[in-house]
C-alpha positions in Angstrom: -104.2 142.7 -159.9 -104.4 139.3 -161.7 -107.1 136.9 -160.6 -106.0 133.9 -158.7 -107.0 130.6 -160.3 -106.3 126.9 -160.3 -106.2 125.5 -163.8 -107.8 122.2 -164.9 -105.8 121.1 -167.9 -108.1 118.8 -169.9 -106.3 116.3 -172.2 -107.6 112.8 -172.7 -110.3 113.2 -170.1 -113.0 115.2 -171.8 -115.8 115.0 -169.2 -116.9 116.8 -166.1 -118.2 113.7 -164.2 -116.1 111.2 -162.4 -112.8 113.0 -163.4 -110.0 112.6 -160.9 -107.9 115.7 -161.5 -111.1 117.8 -161.9 -112.4 116.5 -158.6 -109.1 117.5 -156.8 -109.0 120.9 -158.5 -112.5 121.8 -157.6 -112.1 120.5 -154.0 -109.1 123.0 -153.6 -111.7 125.8 -153.1 -110.0 128.2 -155.5 -111.7 129.3 -158.8 -111.0 126.6 -161.4 -110.3 127.7 -164.9 -110.9 124.8 -167.3 -108.4 124.8 -170.2 -107.9 122.6 -173.3 -105.0 122.9 -175.8 -105.0 121.8 -179.3 -101.3 120.8 -179.2 -99.5 121.7 -182.3 -96.7 119.3 -181.4 -99.3 116.5 -182.0 -101.5 118.2 -184.6 -98.7 119.4 -186.9 -97.7 115.7 -187.5 -101.1 114.6 -188.6 -101.2 113.9 -192.3 -105.0 114.0 -192.9 -106.4 117.4 -192.7 -109.9 115.9 -192.4 -108.9 113.7 -189.5 -112.1 112.5 -187.8 -110.5 112.4 -184.4 -110.4 116.2 -184.5 -114.2 116.2 -185.2 -114.7 114.0 -182.2 -112.6 116.1 -179.9 -114.3 119.3 -180.9 -117.8 117.8 -180.4 -116.6 116.7 -176.9 -115.4 120.2 -176.2 -118.7 121.6 -177.3 -120.5 119.3 -174.8 -118.2 120.5 -172.1 -118.8 124.1 -173.1 -122.6 123.6 -172.9 -122.4 122.0 -169.5 -120.1 124.8 -168.1 -122.3 127.5 -169.6 -125.2 126.3 -167.4 -122.9 126.9 -164.4 -121.9 130.4 -165.6 -118.5 129.3 -166.6 -116.5 128.6 -169.8 -113.8 126.4 -171.2 -110.8 128.2 -172.6 -109.6 126.4 -175.8 -106.2 127.3 -177.3 -104.3 126.1 -180.4 -100.5 126.2 -180.1 -97.6 124.9 -178.2 -98.3 124.1 -174.6 -95.3 125.9 -173.1 -96.2 129.0 -174.9 -99.8 128.8 -173.9 -99.0 128.3 -170.2 -96.6 131.3 -170.4 -99.6 133.3 -171.7 -101.9 132.0 -168.9 -99.2 132.9 -166.3 -99.3 136.4 -167.7 -103.2 136.6 -167.4 -103.7 134.9 -164.1 -102.1 134.3 -160.7 -101.8 130.6 -161.3 -101.2 128.8 -158.1 -101.6 125.2 -159.4 -102.4 123.2 -162.5 -104.3 119.9 -162.3 -104.1 117.2 -164.9 -104.6 113.4 -165.3 -101.8 111.1 -166.0 -100.8 110.4 -169.6 -98.3 107.6 -170.2 -97.2 108.3 -173.8 -93.5 109.3 -174.2 -94.3 112.7 -175.6 -96.9 113.4 -173.0 -94.4 112.6 -170.2 -91.9 115.0 -171.9 -94.5 117.7 -172.2 -95.5 117.3 -168.6 -91.9 117.7 -167.4 -91.4 120.9 -169.4 -94.8 122.5 -168.2 -94.0 121.5 -164.5 -90.6 123.2 -164.7 -92.2 126.3 -166.2 -94.9 126.4 -163.4 -92.2 125.9 -160.7 -90.2 128.9 -162.0 -93.4 131.0 -161.4 -94.1 129.5 -157.9 -96.9 127.3 -159.1 -97.2 123.5 -159.1 -98.5 120.7 -161.4 -100.6 118.1 -159.7 -101.4 114.9 -161.6 -103.6 112.0 -160.9 -104.5 108.5 -162.2 -107.7 108.6 -164.2 -107.6 106.6 -167.5 -106.8 103.2 -166.0 -107.7 101.3 -162.9 -104.2 100.3 -162.0 -101.0 102.1 -163.2 -97.3 102.0 -163.0 -96.2 99.8 -160.1 -99.6 99.1 -158.6 -99.8 95.6 -159.9 -96.5 93.8 -159.7 -95.3 90.2 -159.2 -94.4 89.1 -155.7 -90.8 89.8 -156.4 -91.5 93.4 -157.2 -91.0 92.9 -161.0 -93.6 93.8 -163.7 -95.7 91.2 -165.2 -95.0 90.4 -168.9 -97.7 87.7 -169.3 -101.4 88.6 -169.3 -103.0 85.7 -167.4 -101.0 86.1 -164.1 -101.3 89.9 -164.4 -105.1 89.6 -164.7 -105.3 87.3 -161.6 -103.2 89.8 -159.6 -105.3 92.7 -161.0 -108.5 91.0 -159.8 -107.0 90.1 -156.4 -106.0 93.7 -155.9 -109.3 95.2 -157.0 -111.4 96.8 -154.2 -114.4 99.0 -154.6 -112.3 102.0 -153.8 -110.5 101.7 -157.1 -113.6 102.0 -159.3 -115.7 104.4 -157.1 -116.7 107.5 -159.0 -115.3 110.8 -158.1 -118.2 113.1 -157.0 -117.1 116.2 -159.0 -120.7 117.4 -159.1 -120.6 118.4 -155.4 -118.1 121.2 -156.2 -119.3 122.5 -159.6 -119.9 125.9 -158.0 -116.1 126.3 -157.8 -115.7 126.8 -161.6 -114.5 130.3 -162.4 -117.4 132.6 -163.4 -116.9 133.9 -166.9 -118.7 134.5 -170.2 -118.8 131.7 -172.7 -115.6 131.9 -174.9 -116.1 130.5 -178.4 -114.2 127.2 -179.2 -112.0 127.6 -182.3 -113.4 126.1 -185.5 -111.6 123.2 -187.1 -110.8 125.4 -190.1 -109.1 128.0 -187.8 -106.6 125.3 -186.6 -105.9 123.9 -190.1 -108.4 121.0 -190.3 -111.6 120.3 -192.3 -114.8 119.3 -190.7 -116.2 116.0 -192.0 -119.6 114.3 -191.3 -119.2 111.5 -188.8 -121.3 109.2 -186.7 -119.7 108.3 -183.4 -120.9 105.5 -181.0 -123.0 106.5 -177.9 -121.2 107.2 -174.7 -123.3 104.7 -172.7 -123.2 101.2 -174.2 -126.5 99.3 -174.1 -126.8 96.8 -171.4 -127.7 93.9 -173.7 -124.4 94.5 -175.7 -122.3 93.9 -172.6 -124.4 91.0 -171.3 -124.1 89.2 -174.6 -120.5 90.3 -175.2 -118.9 86.9 -174.8 -121.2 85.4 -177.4 -121.1 88.2 -179.9 -117.7 90.0 -179.7 -115.9 87.9 -182.4 -118.4 88.3 -185.2 -117.7 91.5 -187.2 -121.0 91.3 -189.1 -123.0 91.9 -186.1 -123.8 95.6 -185.8 -124.2 95.5 -182.0 -121.7 92.8 -181.2 -119.3 95.1 -179.4 -119.6 98.3 -177.4 -117.2 100.4 -179.5 -116.1 102.2 -176.4 -112.5 102.5 -177.6 -112.8 106.1 -178.8 -114.6 107.2 -175.6 -111.8 105.6 -173.5 -109.1 107.2 -175.7 -110.4 110.7 -175.2 -111.9 110.2 -171.8 -115.5 111.0 -172.6 -116.4 107.9 -170.6 -114.9 106.9 -167.3 -112.9 103.6 -167.0 -114.4 103.2 -163.5 -117.9 103.4 -164.9 -117.2 100.7 -167.5 -115.5 98.4 -164.9 -118.5 98.8 -162.6 -120.8 97.8 -165.5 -118.5 94.9 -166.5 -118.4 93.5 -162.9 -122.1 93.3 -162.9 -122.7 92.0 -166.4 -119.8 90.4 -168.2 -116.5 88.9 -167.0 -115.3 88.6 -170.6 -115.8 92.4 -171.1 -113.9 93.0 -167.9 -111.0 91.0 -169.3 -110.8 93.4 -172.2 -110.6 96.3 -169.8 -107.8 94.4 -167.9 -105.9 93.9 -171.2 -106.0 97.7 -171.6 -104.4 98.3 -168.1 -101.9 95.5 -169.0 -100.7 97.2 -172.1 -100.4 100.6 -170.4 -98.3 98.9 -167.6 -96.0 97.4 -170.3 -95.5 100.8 -171.9 -94.8 102.3 -168.5 -92.2 99.6 -167.4 -90.8 99.1 -170.9 -91.0 102.6 -172.6 -88.7 101.4 -175.4 -91.7 99.6 -177.0 -93.3 103.0 -177.6 -90.3 104.2 -179.4 -90.1 101.5 -182.1 -88.3 98.7 -180.3 -89.5 95.1 -180.2 -90.3 93.9 -176.7 -88.3 90.8 -177.5 -85.1 92.2 -179.1 -84.3 89.0 -181.0 -87.3 89.6 -183.2 -85.6 92.7 -184.6 -83.4 90.3 -186.5 -86.4 89.2 -188.8 -85.6 90.1 -192.4 -88.7 91.8 -193.5 -89.5 91.9 -197.2 -91.2 95.3 -197.0 -92.6 95.2 -200.5 -94.1 98.6 -201.0 -96.6 97.6 -203.7 -97.9 94.8 -201.4 -98.1 97.3 -198.5 -100.1 99.7 -200.7 -102.5 96.8 -201.6 -103.0 95.9 -197.9 -103.6 99.6 -197.0 -106.2 99.9 -199.8 -108.0 96.7 -199.0 -107.0 95.0 -202.3 -105.0 91.9 -201.3 -107.5 89.4 -202.7 -108.2 88.1 -199.2 -111.7 89.2 -198.5 -111.6 89.3 -194.7 -108.4 91.3 -194.8 -109.8 93.7 -197.4 -113.1 94.2 -195.7 -111.3 95.2 -192.5 -109.0 97.7 -194.2 -111.8 99.2 -196.1 -113.8 99.6 -192.9 -110.8 101.3 -191.3 -110.2 103.7 -194.2 -113.9 104.7 -194.5 -114.9 104.9 -190.8 -111.8 105.0 -188.6 -112.9 101.8 -186.9 -112.1 98.1 -187.3 -113.6 95.2 -185.4 -111.0 93.8 -183.0 -111.1 90.3 -184.4 -110.4 91.7 -187.8 -107.6 93.9 -186.5 -105.9 90.6 -185.4 -106.5 89.0 -188.8 -105.2 92.0 -190.9 -102.2 92.5 -188.7 -101.2 88.9 -188.8 -101.6 89.0 -192.6 -99.3 92.0 -193.0 -96.5 90.7 -190.9 -96.8 86.9 -191.5 -98.2 86.6 -195.1 -96.4 89.6 -196.5 -93.5 89.8 -194.2 -93.8 93.5 -193.8 -92.4 95.2 -190.6 -95.1 95.5 -187.9 -94.0 99.1 -187.5 -95.5 99.9 -190.9 -98.8 98.5 -189.9 -98.6 100.1 -186.4 -98.0 103.5 -188.0 -100.9 103.1 -190.5 -103.3 102.2 -187.7 -102.1 105.1 -185.7 -102.9 107.4 -188.7 -106.4 105.9 -189.3 -107.9 104.6 -186.0 -110.3 106.9 -184.2 -109.5 105.0 -181.0 -105.7 105.0 -181.5 -103.9 104.6 -178.3 -100.2 104.0 -178.3 -100.1 101.4 -175.5 -102.9 99.2 -177.0 -101.9 99.7 -180.6 -98.3 98.8 -180.0 -99.4 95.9 -177.8 -101.7 94.5 -180.5 -99.2 94.8 -183.3 -96.4 93.3 -181.3 -98.7 90.5 -180.3 -99.5 89.8 -184.0 -95.8 89.9 -185.0 -94.8 87.6 -182.1 -92.3 90.2 -180.9 -94.3 91.4 -178.0 -94.9 90.4 -174.4 -97.2 87.3 -174.1 -97.5 87.3 -177.9 -98.8 84.7 -180.3 -95.9 82.3 -181.0 -94.3 83.0 -184.4 -95.6 79.8 -185.9 -99.2 80.9 -185.1 -100.3 82.3 -188.5 -104.0 83.1 -189.0 -105.6 81.4 -192.0 -107.9 84.1 -193.5 -110.2 81.5 -195.0 -110.6 79.6 -191.7 -111.1 82.9 -189.8 -113.9 83.8 -192.3 -115.5 80.3 -191.9 -115.6 80.8 -188.1 -116.5 84.4 -187.7 -118.2 85.6 -191.0 -119.5 82.4 -192.5 -122.5 84.0 -194.3 -120.1 86.8 -195.6 -122.3 89.5 -194.1 -119.3 91.6 -193.0 -117.3 91.0 -196.2 -120.1 91.8 -198.6 -120.9 95.0 -196.8 -117.4 96.3 -197.5 -116.6 94.5 -200.8 -119.6 94.8 -203.1 -117.6 93.7 -206.0 -116.6 90.4 -204.3 -118.2 88.1 -207.0 -117.0 90.2 -210.0 -113.9 90.3 -212.1 -113.1 93.7 -210.5 -112.1 92.0 -207.2 -108.3 91.3 -207.3 -106.7 87.9 -207.2 -104.8 87.0 -204.0 -101.5 88.6 -204.0 -99.9 85.7 -202.2 -100.8 82.0 -201.8 -101.6 81.2 -198.1 -99.6 78.0 -197.8 -96.6 79.4 -199.5 -96.7 82.6 -197.5 -97.1 80.6 -194.3 -94.0 78.4 -195.1 -92.0 81.5 -196.1 -92.8 83.2 -192.8 -92.0 80.2 -190.7 -88.6 79.9 -192.6 -87.7 83.6 -192.1 -88.7 83.7 -188.4 -86.9 80.5 -187.6 -83.7 81.7 -189.3 -83.8 85.0 -187.4 -84.3 83.3 -184.1 -81.5 80.8 -184.6 -78.8 83.5 -184.8 
């Protein structure tokens, strides 16, 4: 007779504490089998076989495994296609229910629909819960019931709607005894799923109090080692709870709270306007912009060899570490779409390939903001001047010299465009497109 279980399907929520779906799974009273799937539909599309995100995920799974072993349980980690994995699990167990947290990406929604249908055909059900944002879907709407497309009024409604209930931690610890009892099952090596392990240093899960307290004063200066929390990767893979960070922000930094609200805002945009996640401009008229799409200039931008130091430093930081300071993300994105007139989708795709904290909603929102095609975006005539941005945010060149040691030598390339000429060209091209 097959053992009866409820499955906790971990995805981008790799923690045991304050986890919505896990809380409900454990409270059900049935033995809970924790499962993670290295999804080949995602992994097979990754170009870099030494992708640092896989290293991070595996380290997070090892942490989960260690915690579960203390309870006499184990995580089951699979590599394959989710439908096939769940067919296998349905053969091994009497699966009554699967619990998972919401994921809003188009592929994730499609995957969920398919798995739910498979489970129904076997008399089981998929339960899903909100976990990675504070407010989702239609929870923050305008008075007329329509979604917000401008951040400031959205943030005001977000704040007005917020009650302690929304950021209270789920007390999963009360029910840890409900995990299924089983011997520790080894986690597949990266090599066994087609990737190479690389040496990486990831930010701590708990940001230091002083970083959040000083966030408003330090967040725009990329040369400061502790100027930001670097929580992006932990939020992306759910190794930290958004409720925990909101609780901290409410006590210590309203500016930091604003950044977390932006994250909810972009997820709401993706939910209400799913076309933006499939390559469409939020403002359709911006799809008329005639991009130059010079491949040599794009290659120079990718490599950090444009001759604009603040842009090049950012790209080199991204290429080497998988991280880029948020202020520099705006500068590099603006440079690509406005100075070089290269389609924002090229930059979006490059960031998606390289960023450790890549998140479709936030990445798309940021790129469409920079290209002026998104909701509440910078107007098309707002074009960052890299020299002025450097003067304001890296005046002593601490950040630039860290990533461009050859800055003062003949090895460093000359600028590939002249700022004033590139600015005028962008204004002309945008204006022409929007007059049609």
